[in-house]
N, C-alpha and C positions, 0 to 999 in steps of 0.2 A: 473505605475509599469513597470519595465523592463521585458523583456522576461525571463531572468534568475530568476528574483524575482517571476514571475508567476509560473515558473516551480518548484521553491523551495516550493512555497505555495501548489502546486498540490502534490508534494512529501509528504509534511507534512500531507495533507488531506488523502492521501492513507495510510500512517502509522497509522493515527488515526482510520481510518475505519478498517484496519487490526486488530488493537487492540480490537476494538469493536466486530468484528466478532469472534475473539478468545475468548473473554469473553462470548459471546452468546453461543459459542460451549461448553464452560465449564458448562454452565447452562442447556444445552439441555439434555434431558433424552433419546432421540432417537439416537441410535448409528449412523445411516445413516445421519441424520441431522448434528450431531456433526462432522462427517467426511467431509461432504460437506462444512460446515462453515469453518473448519480448512483449507481445501484445497483452498477455496476462499481467506482466509486471507493470506495464504502462497504466492499465486500468486500476490496479491496486494503488499505485502512486497517486493517481488522480483522486481516488476515493479518500486516501489518507489526507491529501491536501484540502479536500472539501471539509472533512471532519475537523481538521486543524483550524480552518477559517471559522467554522461554527463555534468551536471552543473559544476562539479569540473574541468573538462577539458575545459570548456568554449565552448563546442559544442552546436550549435543551430540547432535543427532539422527542424526549419521552414525556 
């Protein structure tokens, strides 16, 4: 697999994990746990978007 393909796969994994964290937050009855999970999901989503933008430009961080 190429470096860009690996990066795309990593971005997809981060988006999937962010979705799972958001779903877990929705199920949580503890407000602090819900906030923590949503924040973690938001950070993962942002990181995924940044990696996707780098892939689109053909930039290789390695």
